[in-house]
N, C-alpha and C positions, 0 to 999 in steps of 0.2 A: 554500390549502395553502402553507405556508412551507417552503422548502428553505434550507439554510445559504447565507449569502452568503460569498464567499471571504474568508477571513482569512489564508490562506497566500498570499503575494504571487506565488508561482509556480504556483498551482493552475490558472489558466486556460491558462497555457503548458504545463503538464504534461498537462492534458486534451487540448490540441491535438496533442500528440505521441502520446498513447495511443489516442485515439478512432478513428483510421483503421485501427488494428491489431486490432480485435476487433468483433464484432457484439454489441451490448449489449441490444437489444430481446428481452425475455422470458428473459434469462439471470439467474443469481444471481451477485451480486458480494459478496465478503467483503473488507472493508478492515481489515487488521490494523494497529492503531495509527492509527485514523481521525482522531484529533485533533479539529479543528473541524468535520469532516464535509465539507470542500470536495469531495473526490473522490467521496464518496457522492452528493452533490447532483448532480454532473455525470452519474454513471452512472444515477442514478434518473431524471434528466431525459431520458436516452437510452432509457428504457424497461426498465431492469433492476430486479429485486427486490434490495434492498441490505440488508446487515447490517454495521454498523461495530462494532469492538471496540477499546476503549481502556482502559488501566489508570488513567489520570489522572482522579481523582475530579472535580476542578474542571472539566476539559474535558468530561467526560461530562455533568455537570449543566448546563453552559453549552449544550452541543449539545441535550440533552433539552429545555431551555427554549426554544431556538431553533426546534426542529421541532415541538414539542407532543407529544402522545401518540398520536394516531390518524391517522397518515398510512399509507395502504395501501402495502405493499411497501417500507417504510423503517423499519428497526429499528436500535437501538443497544444495546450491552451494555457494562457495565463489567466487565472481566475481565483477568486477566494473560495475555498471549499466550505467555508462557513455558510455560503449562500448558493447552493447548487440548484435548489428548486427542481422543477420538472425538466429543465433543459437537458440535463445529462442522463436521462433514463437510458442507459447505454450499456451496462455491463453484465455479461453472463458471469464474469468473474471480476471482483473488485479487490484491489490491493489498497491497504492503508497501513503504512509502516512509519512508526515513530513520528507521527504528526498530531495525534490527538491532544497531547498536553498543550499544544500551541493554539488550539481552537477556542473560540468564545464559548461554544456550547457543544462539547463532544458528544453528549447524549443525542442531540438532534442529528448530528452527522452519522452516528452509528445507526440510528433509526432509519435514516435515509439509505444507508448501505444495506441494511436488512431488507428494506422495501424493494430496492432495485437490483439486487444481485441474486444469482442462484448459489454462488459460492463466494465467500469473503475470506480473505487472508489478512489478518490483523496482527500488528505488533505494536506494543506500547511500552514506554518507559515506566517502571514501577518507582515507588518512593526511593529516594537516594540515588536515582539515575538521572542526572541532569535536571531538566524541568519536569521530571516525572510527577505523577499524581500522588498526593499525600495519602489518599484513601485506597490506593492500590499497592499493597505491600508484597503480594505473592501471586502465584498462579490461582490459588483458590479464590482470592478477591476478584481477579480478572474474569475467571470463569463465571462467577456469580453475576458480575456486571453484564457480560455478554448474554447470559441466559435471561436477565431482566429485560434486555432489549427485545428479546423475542425469538432468538434462534433456538431451534429444537436440538440441534446437534452442535456442540462446541467441543472441539478436540485440540489439545496441545500437540502439535506435530513435530516440534523441534525447538532447539535453542541456539542462539548465537551469543558470543561474548563480544562486548564492545571493545574497541581498541583504545579509547580515550579515557576510560575509567573502569575500575573493577566491578563490572555489572554484566548480567546476562539478560537477554530478552527472549521471551517465548513467542513463537509464531503460532497463531491460532487459526484453525480452519473452522468456519462457521457456515452451517447450512440450515 
């Protein structure tokens, strides 16, 4: 059985931040914008049933080739996460890392995540971090946004530094 090897340089650090904050054994994990599948591999290795969704055709085919086609409890789909609808009502835990600025309507996607997850782990680029949001400048702005979506508990659980620009990204646990 092959699982993806980390291509995101921050993946192991991100998993180290997330892993103590949820029980993954026997849970379903949905990764929106799964990219190379780094976080899926970690969650699968911790005993979760995983489904990754990414709209990037090249990354999808690369990940499909990397994992093969018959790994129990490890699935990927090529789909636009702007339009998930009811089809993917699937996650005890949902990951959404560094994809919100690329979406047509990030509020709708966040509301969908809120509706269909018990726990959400979210990371987003702030202003001056690549395509980051101009209205999200710091952790206070992000926490307010996540609370407006409807989560009762919003907790910053850790930070990682990007390798390609002098920026940090906070990982949020939302329940």
